[in-house]
C-alpha positions as CSV (number, residue, x, y, z in Angstrom):
1,M,-13.0,34.9,26.9
2,R,-11.4,34.5,23.4
3,K,-10.9,30.8,24.0
4,T,-14.5,30.4,24.8
5,I,-15.5,32.1,21.6
6,Y,-13.1,30.0,19.5
7,I,-14.5,26.8,21.1
8,L,-18.1,27.9,20.4
9,L,-17.2,28.7,16.8
10,L,-15.5,25.4,16.4
11,I,-18.5,23.5,17.7
12,L,-20.8,25.5,15.4
13,A,-18.6,24.7,12.4
14,I,-18.6,21.0,13.3
15,V,-22.4,21.0,13.6
16,L,-22.8,22.8,10.3
17,V,-20.5,20.2,8.6
18,V,-22.4,17.3,10.1
19,V,-25.8,18.8,9.1
20,G,-24.5,19.5,5.6
21,I,-23.2,16.0,5.1
22,S,-26.4,14.4,6.4
23,R,-28.4,16.4,3.9
24,L,-26.2,15.2,1.1
25,V,-26.4,11.5,2.0
26,K,-29.6,10.0,0.7
27,K,-30.9,6.9,2.3
28,A,-31.8,4.0,0.0
29,P,-35.5,2.9,0.0
30,E,-36.5,0.0,2.2
31,G,-35.5,-3.3,0.6
32,A,-33.2,-1.8,-1.9
33,P,-29.8,-3.6,-2.5
34,P,-26.8,-1.9,-1.0
35,A,-25.0,0.5,-3.3
36,I,-21.5,-1.0,-2.6
37,K,-20.9,-4.7,-2.5
38,L,-17.9,-6.0,-0.7
39,V,-16.0,-8.6,-2.6
40,T,-13.8,-11.0,-0.7
41,P,-11.1,-13.1,-2.3
42,E,-13.1,-16.2,-1.5
43,A,-16.0,-14.8,-3.5
44,V,-13.8,-14.7,-6.6
45,P,-12.0,-18.0,-6.7
46,E,-10.7,-17.6,-10.3
47,K,-8.7,-14.5,-9.3
48,K,-5.2,-15.5,-8.2
49,L,-3.7,-13.6,-5.2
50,L,-0.2,-12.5,-6.0
51,P,2.7,-11.9,-3.7
52,K,4.0,-8.3,-3.3
53,V,7.5,-7.0,-3.7
54,I,8.2,-3.6,-2.2
55,T,11.5,-1.9,-3.1
56,L,12.4,0.8,-0.7
57,Y,15.0,3.1,-2.2
58,Q,16.5,6.6,-2.0
59,K,16.4,8.6,-5.2
60,G,19.8,9.8,-6.4
61,E,21.7,7.0,-5.0
62,G,23.2,4.7,-7.7
63,E,22.5,1.2,-6.5
64,S,19.2,2.3,-5.0
65,D,18.0,3.9,-8.3
66,L,19.0,0.7,-10.1
67,A,16.9,-1.4,-7.7
68,A,13.9,0.9,-8.3
69,F,14.4,0.6,-12.1
70,V,14.5,-3.2,-11.9
71,S,11.3,-3.2,-9.8
72,K,9.6,-1.0,-12.3
73,E,10.7,-3.2,-15.2
74,L,9.4,-6.4,-13.4
75,S,6.1,-4.7,-12.7
76,K,5.4,-4.6,-16.5
77,Q,5.3,-8.4,-16.5
78,K,1.7,-9.4,-15.4
79,G,0.9,-12.3,-13.1
80,I,4.3,-12.6,-11.4
81,A,3.7,-10.3,-8.4
82,V,2.5,-6.8,-7.4
83,F,5.6,-4.5,-7.4
84,R,5.8,-1.2,-5.6
85,T,8.7,1.2,-5.4
86,V,8.9,3.6,-2.4
87,N,11.3,6.5,-2.1
88,V,12.1,6.6,1.6
89,L,12.6,10.3,1.6
90,D,9.0,10.8,0.3
91,E,7.5,8.1,2.6
92,P,9.6,7.8,5.7
93,Q,6.8,6.0,7.6
94,M,7.2,3.0,5.2
95,A,10.9,2.8,6.0
96,S,10.1,2.9,9.7
97,Y,7.4,0.3,9.3
98,F,9.7,-2.2,7.6
99,G,12.7,-1.4,9.8
100,V,14.9,-0.2,6.9
101,S,18.4,0.5,8.0
102,S,20.0,0.7,4.5
103,V,18.8,1.3,1.0
104,P,17.8,-0.4,-1.2
105,T,15.8,-2.8,0.8
106,I,13.5,-5.3,-0.9
107,V,10.6,-6.8,1.0
108,F,8.8,-9.9,-0.2
109,I,5.3,-10.3,1.1
110,L,3.2,-13.5,0.8
111,P,-0.4,-13.3,-0.6
112,S,-1.6,-13.8,2.9
113,G,0.1,-10.5,3.9
114,K,2.9,-12.0,6.0
115,I,6.5,-10.8,5.3
116,Y,8.4,-13.7,3.7
117,K,11.8,-12.1,3.4
118,K,13.5,-8.7,3.7
119,H,16.7,-8.2,1.7
120,E,19.0,-5.2,2.2
121,G,21.0,-4.4,-0.9
122,Y,20.5,-4.7,-4.6
123,L,19.0,-7.8,-6.3
124,D,18.9,-8.2,-10.1
125,K,15.8,-9.4,-12.0
126,G,17.0,-13.1,-11.9
127,Q,17.5,-13.0,-8.1
128,I,14.0,-11.4,-7.5
129,L,12.3,-14.0,-9.8
130,K,14.2,-16.8,-8.0
131,A,13.0,-15.5,-4.6
132,L,9.4,-15.3,-5.9
133,T,9.7,-19.0,-7.1
134,F,10.8,-20.0,-3.6
135,M,7.9,-18.1,-2.1
136,G,5.5,-20.3,-4.0
137,K,7.1,-23.5,-2.5
138,D,6.7,-22.5,1.1
């Protein structure tokens, strides 16, 4: 009996949420332009797509912290690549997705979204910049 009541209350709550949301959403008048325009990379040819460099590290581990620092320093230089540092303890799903077996791991991703290279271990600024140079040649 209790289960039935809980299910009915849950259904009622869902209906109330849907009705509330539908009242908040206002429909645009007929013939009005859409409120949100999707911009594709092809629509903005002057905007250069950059490769991505993801540094997966573990905070508190010497070499790993150093790799995160280098990544953050390189991220200050505009137009090279998009840099991201990820603490694997905070985001374990990222470590799982990239198949990280040791930290630091640096993943180089082409502008197309394909993984170009995955390096386990520390790389200094020069080595990362060299890898980015080679990415542009492939």
